[in-house]
C-alpha positions as CSV (number, residue, x, y, z in Angstrom):
1,M,0.0,0.0,0.0
2,I,2.6,2.5,1.1
3,D,4.6,2.1,-2.1
4,K,1.6,3.6,-4.1
5,F,2.2,6.9,-2.3
6,P,5.7,7.9,-3.4
7,S,6.1,11.2,-1.5
8,K,6.9,10.7,2.2
9,G,6.4,13.4,4.8
10,E,7.9,13.7,8.3
11,P,6.7,11.3,11.0
12,V,4.8,12.8,14.0
13,M,4.8,11.2,17.5
14,V,1.3,11.4,19.1
15,T,1.5,13.3,22.4
16,R,-0.9,13.4,25.3
17,E,-1.9,16.9,24.2
18,M,-3.0,15.6,20.8
19,C,-5.4,13.1,22.4
20,D,-9.1,13.7,23.2
21,L,-11.4,12.2,25.8
22,N,-11.5,8.9,23.9
23,N,-7.7,8.6,24.5
24,H,-6.9,8.6,20.8
25,M,-5.6,11.4,18.5
26,N,-8.2,14.2,18.0
27,V,-9.3,14.7,14.5
28,V,-7.8,18.1,14.2
29,Y,-4.3,16.6,14.4
30,Y,-4.9,14.3,11.4
31,Q,-5.2,17.4,9.4
32,Y,-2.2,18.8,11.2
33,I,-0.1,15.8,10.2
34,F,-1.3,16.1,6.5
35,E,-0.6,19.8,6.4
36,N,2.8,19.8,8.1
37,G,3.9,16.7,6.3
38,C,3.2,17.9,2.8
39,H,6.0,20.5,2.5
40,D,8.4,18.3,0.4
41,F,5.4,17.1,-1.7
42,Y,4.4,20.7,-2.5
43,Q,8.0,21.7,-3.2
44,N,8.3,18.8,-5.6
45,M,5.1,19.8,-7.3
46,G,6.7,23.2,-7.9
47,F,5.2,25.3,-5.2
48,T,8.5,26.8,-4.0
49,N,9.3,30.2,-2.5
50,E,10.6,31.3,-5.9
51,Y,7.3,30.3,-7.4
52,F,5.4,32.3,-4.8
53,N,7.6,35.2,-5.5
54,E,6.4,35.1,-9.1
55,G,3.0,35.9,-7.8
56,Y,1.4,32.5,-7.8
57,S,0.1,30.2,-5.1
58,S,-2.5,27.5,-4.5
59,F,-5.7,27.5,-2.4
60,T,-7.4,24.4,-1.1
61,L,-11.0,24.2,-2.5
62,E,-12.1,20.9,-1.0
63,A,-10.7,18.3,1.4
64,N,-12.1,15.0,2.6
65,I,-10.5,12.9,5.4
66,R,-11.5,9.3,6.3
67,Y,-10.5,8.0,9.7
68,L,-9.7,4.3,9.4
69,K,-7.7,3.3,12.5
70,E,-6.9,5.1,15.8
71,L,-3.6,6.6,16.6
72,K,-2.9,6.7,20.3
73,E,-0.4,8.5,22.5
74,G,3.1,7.3,21.9
75,E,2.4,6.0,18.4
76,K,3.9,7.6,15.3
77,G,2.0,8.6,12.2
78,T,3.8,9.3,8.9
79,P,2.1,11.0,6.0
80,H,2.6,9.9,2.4
81,F,1.2,11.6,-0.7
82,R,0.3,10.9,-4.3
83,L,-0.8,13.1,-7.2
84,I,-4.0,11.8,-8.8
85,K,-5.0,14.2,-11.6
86,I,-4.3,17.7,-12.9
87,N,-5.8,20.1,-15.3
88,P,-4.6,23.7,-16.2
89,K,-6.2,25.2,-13.1
90,L,-6.7,22.3,-10.6
91,I,-4.7,19.6,-8.7
92,H,-6.2,16.5,-7.1
93,Y,-4.0,14.7,-4.7
94,V,-4.4,12.1,-2.0
95,G,-2.5,11.2,1.2
96,I,-2.4,8.5,3.8
97,I,-1.1,8.5,7.4
98,V,0.5,5.2,8.3
99,D,1.4,3.9,11.7
100,E,4.8,2.3,12.6
101,V,3.7,-1.1,11.4
102,G,2.4,0.2,8.1
103,G,-1.3,0.2,9.0
104,V,-3.3,3.0,7.3
105,S,-4.8,5.3,9.9
106,S,-6.4,7.8,7.6
107,F,-6.9,8.7,4.0
108,S,-7.2,12.3,2.7
109,E,-8.2,13.8,-0.6
110,H,-7.6,17.4,-1.6
111,I,-8.5,19.6,-4.6
112,L,-6.2,22.6,-5.0
113,A,-6.8,25.6,-7.2
114,H,-3.8,27.4,-8.9
115,V,-4.1,31.1,-8.0
116,D,-2.7,34.3,-9.5
117,M,-2.1,36.2,-6.3
118,N,-2.2,39.6,-8.1
119,V,-5.9,39.2,-8.6
120,R,-6.5,36.4,-6.0
121,R,-8.4,34.3,-8.6
122,T,-8.0,30.8,-10.0
123,S,-5.7,30.9,-13.1
124,E,-4.1,28.5,-15.5
125,M,-0.7,27.2,-14.4
126,P,2.4,28.3,-16.4
127,D,3.8,25.8,-18.8
128,H,6.8,25.0,-16.6
129,L,4.6,24.1,-13.6
130,M,2.3,22.0,-15.8
131,N,5.3,20.2,-17.3
132,N,6.6,19.4,-13.9
133,L,3.2,18.2,-12.6
134,N,2.7,16.0,-15.7
135,S,6.1,14.4,-15.1
136,M,5.3,13.9,-11.4
137,L,1.9,12.5,-12.3
138,E,3.4,10.0,-14.8
139,Q,5.9,8.9,-12.1
140,H,3.2,8.5,-9.5
141,N,1.0,6.5,-11.9
142,T,3.7,3.9,-12.3
143,T,3.0,2.7,-8.8
144,G,-0.4,1.3,-9.8
145,P,-3.9,2.0,-8.7
146,I,-4.7,3.0,-5.1
147,D,-6.9,0.8,-2.9
148,F,-9.4,3.6,-2.0
149,E,-12.5,4.9,-3.7
150,L,-12.0,8.5,-4.7
151,R,-14.8,10.9,-3.6
152,L,-13.4,14.1,-5.1
153,K,-13.0,14.7,-8.8
154,I,-11.7,17.2,-11.3
155,K,-12.3,17.3,-15.1
């Protein structure tokens, strides 16, 4: 399973402060792990400081998280990501958080819009970003189909 998500983020140790009254990690921290763990993935897509300085960015339009297995205090969760589909204005990617023995704790889907920050509106991506994303998508697709039903879609 994990080999189908080629971009690995930083592992996070679940602390007592991250746990709720059910003695497992509170849902807000799953999003925290996905958000903080996707830095390298975003860099590899082309969303670098230099790119932001060109006046572009991305906004999340939609996200969906499925909670599959608890993470408890003292356990480690590691995010992994995969590009699913792109078009000139949108990016669809997915992520999983896995525990130390490789069990999938959660599955997340995101739709990003490419944004021209000068007008703060969705805009088409420049050719160099599209080319980079197409190469990345081709590489990610070589890992085979994922074992989750996708709920989000882009054309």
